[in-house]
C-alpha positions as CSV (number, residue, x, y, z in Angstrom):
1,X,98.5,211.9,374.8
2,X,101.9,213.0,373.4
3,X,102.5,216.7,373.6
4,X,102.7,218.8,370.4
5,X,106.2,219.9,371.3
6,X,107.6,216.4,371.6
7,X,106.0,215.3,368.3
8,X,107.4,218.4,366.5
9,X,110.9,217.6,367.8
10,X,110.6,214.1,366.6
11,X,109.5,215.3,363.1
12,X,112.5,217.6,362.9
13,X,114.8,214.8,364.0
14,X,113.6,212.5,361.3
15,X,113.8,215.2,358.7
16,X,117.4,215.9,359.7
17,X,118.3,212.2,359.6
18,X,116.7,212.0,356.1
19,X,118.8,214.9,354.9
20,X,122.0,213.2,356.1
21,X,121.1,209.8,354.7
22,X,120.1,211.4,351.4
23,X,123.5,213.1,351.1
24,X,125.3,209.8,351.9
25,X,123.1,208.1,349.3
26,X,124.2,210.7,346.7
27,X,127.9,210.3,347.5
28,X,127.6,206.5,347.4
29,X,125.8,206.7,344.1
30,X,128.7,208.5,342.5
31,X,131.2,206.1,344.0
32,X,129.1,203.2,343.0
33,X,129.0,204.1,339.3
34,X,132.8,204.5,339.2
35,X,133.3,201.3,341.2
36,X,131.0,199.2,339.1
37,X,132.6,200.4,335.9
38,X,136.0,199.7,337.2
39,X,135.1,196.2,338.4
40,X,133.2,195.2,335.3
41,X,135.8,196.6,332.9
42,X,138.5,194.7,334.8
43,X,136.7,191.4,334.5
44,X,137.8,190.9,330.9
45,X,141.4,191.7,331.8
46,X,141.3,189.3,334.8
47,X,139.6,186.6,332.8
48,X,142.1,186.9,329.9
49,X,145.1,186.8,332.3
50,X,143.8,183.8,334.1
51,X,143.1,182.1,330.8
52,X,146.8,182.3,330.0
53,X,147.5,180.1,333.0
54,X,144.6,177.8,332.1
55,X,146.1,177.2,328.7
56,X,149.5,176.5,330.2
57,X,148.2,174.4,333.1
58,X,148.4,171.1,331.2
59,X,152.1,171.3,330.6
60,X,154.5,169.2,332.7
61,X,156.7,172.2,333.6
62,X,153.9,174.2,335.2
63,X,152.5,171.2,337.0
64,X,155.8,170.8,338.9
65,X,155.9,174.4,340.0
66,X,155.6,174.8,343.9
67,X,152.6,177.2,343.6
68,X,150.6,174.5,341.9
69,X,151.4,171.6,344.3
70,X,149.6,170.6,347.5
71,X,151.6,170.9,350.6
72,X,151.2,170.8,354.4
73,X,150.8,174.0,356.3
74,X,148.3,176.4,357.7
75,X,145.4,177.9,355.8
76,X,145.5,181.6,354.9
77,X,142.3,183.6,354.4
78,X,142.4,187.0,352.8
79,X,139.2,188.7,354.1
80,X,138.0,191.7,352.1
81,X,135.5,193.9,353.9
82,X,134.9,197.6,354.3
83,X,136.3,200.1,356.8
84,X,132.9,201.6,357.5
85,X,129.5,200.2,358.2
86,X,126.1,201.5,357.0
87,X,126.1,199.0,354.1
88,X,123.5,196.5,355.2
89,X,124.7,192.9,355.4
90,X,127.7,193.5,353.2
91,X,130.4,192.8,355.9
92,X,128.5,190.2,357.9
93,X,127.9,188.2,354.7
94,X,131.6,187.9,354.0
95,X,132.4,187.1,357.7
96,X,129.7,184.5,357.8
97,X,131.0,182.9,354.6
98,X,134.5,182.7,356.0
99,X,133.2,181.0,359.2
100,X,131.2,178.5,357.1
101,X,134.4,177.7,355.1
102,X,136.4,177.2,358.2
103,X,133.7,174.9,359.6
104,X,133.5,173.0,356.3
105,X,137.3,172.4,356.3
106,X,137.2,171.6,360.0
107,X,140.0,174.0,360.7
108,X,141.2,175.0,364.2
109,X,142.2,178.6,365.0
110,X,145.9,177.7,365.5
111,X,145.9,176.4,361.9
112,X,144.6,179.6,360.4
113,X,146.4,182.9,359.4
114,X,144.5,185.9,358.1
115,X,145.2,189.0,356.1
116,X,142.4,191.6,356.5
117,X,141.7,194.2,353.8
118,X,139.3,196.5,355.6
119,X,138.7,197.3,359.3
120,X,135.5,195.4,359.8
121,X,136.7,191.9,359.0
122,X,140.1,192.4,360.7
123,X,138.5,193.6,364.0
124,X,136.0,190.8,364.0
125,X,138.4,187.9,363.6
126,X,141.1,189.5,365.8
127,X,138.7,189.9,368.7
128,X,137.8,186.2,368.4
129,X,141.4,185.1,368.8
130,X,142.4,184.5,365.2
131,X,146.0,185.1,364.0
132,X,145.4,188.3,361.9
133,X,148.9,188.8,360.6
134,X,148.2,191.9,358.6
135,X,145.6,194.6,358.5
136,X,145.2,196.9,355.5
137,X,142.8,199.8,356.3
138,X,141.7,202.8,354.4
139,X,142.3,201.2,351.0
140,X,141.0,203.8,348.6
141,X,138.8,203.2,345.5
142,X,141.7,204.1,343.3
143,X,144.0,201.4,344.5
144,X,146.2,199.9,341.8
145,X,147.3,196.4,341.1
146,X,150.9,197.2,342.1
147,X,149.8,198.3,345.5
148,X,148.2,194.9,346.1
149,X,151.5,193.2,345.2
150,X,152.8,193.4,348.8
151,X,149.9,191.2,349.9
152,X,150.6,188.7,347.1
153,X,154.3,188.7,348.0
154,X,153.4,187.7,351.6
155,X,151.3,184.8,350.4
156,X,154.1,183.6,348.1
157,X,156.7,184.0,350.9
158,X,154.7,182.1,353.4
159,X,153.9,179.4,350.9
160,X,157.6,179.0,349.8
161,X,158.6,178.8,353.5
162,X,156.1,176.0,354.0
163,X,154.2,178.0,356.6
164,X,150.9,177.9,354.6
165,X,149.7,175.1,352.4
166,X,146.6,176.9,350.9
167,X,145.1,180.3,350.6
168,X,141.5,181.6,350.1
169,X,140.2,185.1,349.3
170,X,136.8,186.1,350.7
171,X,134.8,189.0,349.3
172,X,131.5,190.3,348.1
173,X,131.1,189.5,344.4
174,X,129.2,192.3,342.5
175,X,126.2,191.0,340.6
176,X,124.0,194.1,340.3
177,X,123.3,197.3,342.2
178,X,120.7,195.5,344.3
179,X,122.5,192.1,344.6
180,X,125.9,191.1,345.9
181,X,127.0,187.6,346.7
182,X,129.7,186.7,349.3
183,X,132.3,184.3,347.9
184,X,135.3,182.4,349.1
185,X,137.7,181.5,346.3
186,X,140.5,179.0,346.6
187,X,143.6,180.7,345.1
188,X,146.6,178.7,346.3
189,X,147.7,176.1,345.2
190,X,146.8,177.1,341.7
191,X,145.1,174.3,339.8
192,X,143.5,174.2,336.3
193,X,140.1,173.4,337.9
194,X,140.3,176.5,340.2
195,X,141.3,178.7,337.3
196,X,138.4,177.6,335.2
197,X,135.9,178.2,338.1
198,X,137.4,181.6,338.7
199,X,137.3,182.6,335.0
200,X,133.7,181.4,334.8
201,X,132.7,183.4,337.9
202,X,134.5,186.5,336.8
203,X,132.9,186.8,333.3
204,X,129.2,188.0,333.4
205,X,126.6,186.0,331.6
206,X,125.4,189.0,329.6
207,X,126.2,192.6,328.8
208,X,129.1,194.3,327.1
209,X,131.6,192.6,329.3
210,X,130.3,189.1,328.7
211,X,132.4,186.7,326.5
212,X,131.5,186.6,322.8
213,X,131.1,182.8,322.9
214,X,130.3,181.7,326.5
215,X,129.9,178.1,325.6
216,X,133.1,177.8,323.6
217,X,135.7,175.5,325.2
218,X,139.2,176.8,325.6
219,X,141.4,175.2,323.0
220,X,144.7,174.2,324.5
221,X,147.6,172.9,322.4
222,X,149.2,169.7,323.5
223,X,152.4,171.3,324.4
224,X,154.1,174.7,324.7
225,X,157.7,175.7,324.2
226,X,158.5,178.1,327.1
227,X,161.4,180.5,326.6
228,X,163.9,181.4,328.0
229,X,162.9,178.5,330.4
230,X,159.9,177.4,332.4
231,X,161.2,178.4,335.8
232,X,162.0,182.0,334.7
233,X,158.7,182.5,333.0
234,X,156.6,180.9,335.7
235,X,158.4,182.8,338.5
236,X,157.0,186.0,336.9
237,X,153.7,184.7,335.5
238,X,152.3,182.9,338.5
239,X,152.8,185.7,341.1
240,X,151.3,188.2,338.6
241,X,148.2,186.0,338.0
242,X,147.8,185.5,341.7
243,X,148.0,189.2,342.2
244,X,145.4,189.8,339.6
245,X,143.0,187.4,341.3
246,X,143.4,189.3,344.7
247,X,143.2,192.7,343.0
248,X,140.0,191.7,341.1
249,X,138.4,190.5,344.4
250,X,139.1,194.0,345.9
251,X,137.5,195.7,342.9
252,X,134.4,193.5,343.2
253,X,134.3,194.2,346.9
254,X,134.5,198.0,346.4
255,X,131.7,198.0,343.8
256,X,129.6,195.9,346.1
257,X,130.3,198.2,349.1
258,X,129.2,201.4,347.4
259,X,126.1,199.7,345.8
260,X,125.1,198.2,349.2
261,X,125.6,201.5,351.0
262,X,123.6,203.5,348.4
263,X,120.7,201.0,348.7
264,X,120.9,201.1,352.5
265,X,121.0,204.9,352.6
266,X,118.1,205.1,350.2
267,X,116.1,202.8,352.4
268,X,117.0,204.9,355.5
269,X,115.9,208.1,353.6
270,X,112.6,206.6,352.6
271,X,112.0,205.3,356.1
272,X,112.8,208.7,357.6
273,X,110.3,210.4,355.2
274,X,107.7,207.8,356.1
275,X,108.2,208.3,359.8
276,X,108.1,212.1,359.4
277,X,104.9,211.8,357.5
278,X,103.3,209.5,360.1
279,X,104.3,211.9,362.9
280,X,103.0,214.9,360.9
281,X,99.6,213.3,360.6
282,X,99.7,212.5,364.3
283,X,100.7,216.1,365.1
284,X,97.8,217.4,363.1
285,X,95.5,215.0,364.8
286,X,96.7,215.9,368.3
287,X,96.5,219.6,367.4
288,X,93.0,219.2,366.0
289,X,91.9,217.4,369.2
290,X,93.4,220.2,371.3
291,X,91.6,222.9,369.3
292,X,88.3,220.9,369.5
293,X,88.8,220.6,373.3
294,X,89.5,224.3,373.7
295,X,86.4,225.2,371.6
296,X,84.3,222.8,373.7
297,X,85.6,224.4,376.9
298,X,84.9,227.9,375.6
299,X,81.4,226.9,374.5
300,X,80.7,225.2,377.9
301,X,81.9,228.4,379.7
302,X,79.6,230.6,377.7
303,X,76.7,228.2,378.4
304,X,77.5,228.2,382.1
305,X,77.5,232.0,382.2
306,X,74.1,232.1,380.7
């Protein structure tokens, strides 16, 4: 039978663990609300920006742009994970999705380059021999679109040099506080079909950030007059839209991270309380048994003396 002292120590340990996880839950809840609001409010902006390119995608000038053409080269994956754990299956879901995409495309390691945003994904793929060209760690919740531009510039530079032929971004898409979905989006080369899928995925089906007319088709004029000229406009427009796509993926990942961590810490707090309660009942039972045994021994001793 377990000693009362050991049981009491375990109860104290679970209570201390519960206090820590409850504090982490509270911190994550605050960050979660801010992250969710930022990600959701940014969806309308991202969808509108990508719709600009969707409207222009049918023109001959944009179709000839290098960023919209297929070309030979390696495949780049931008893997967005967190720096820290304690967030359930958040990081493993993204990593597993990337591995599934690599398997689907039948890619070899030597034909893959990676950019890791977050320590977990970078460490995982680097330890398995992948070419992780860049690691961006400790990216704060308040990161701006301009700060992500250096990642976008690398993608454009590698694509222009013919080193990569396509690029994907992998991240956790925020659905709700209790639900996140790992996604891998194809972002280079830019095509009308990819843009439509991205816009459709960005806009929520309902809520204040949902489109007013979700079933309404985008009306595209037969032709646009691009001034001063197509090359000048597209050299600014396409990198900006690509940057928005990567930036939005980061916002979604941040909202998903804090939501998943809050839920994980709440589960840990509830479990710690449950274990402490079970051990308290066991402690009372053991103590009662000890008291009963002592009373029985005293009674037996009195009877023996008689």
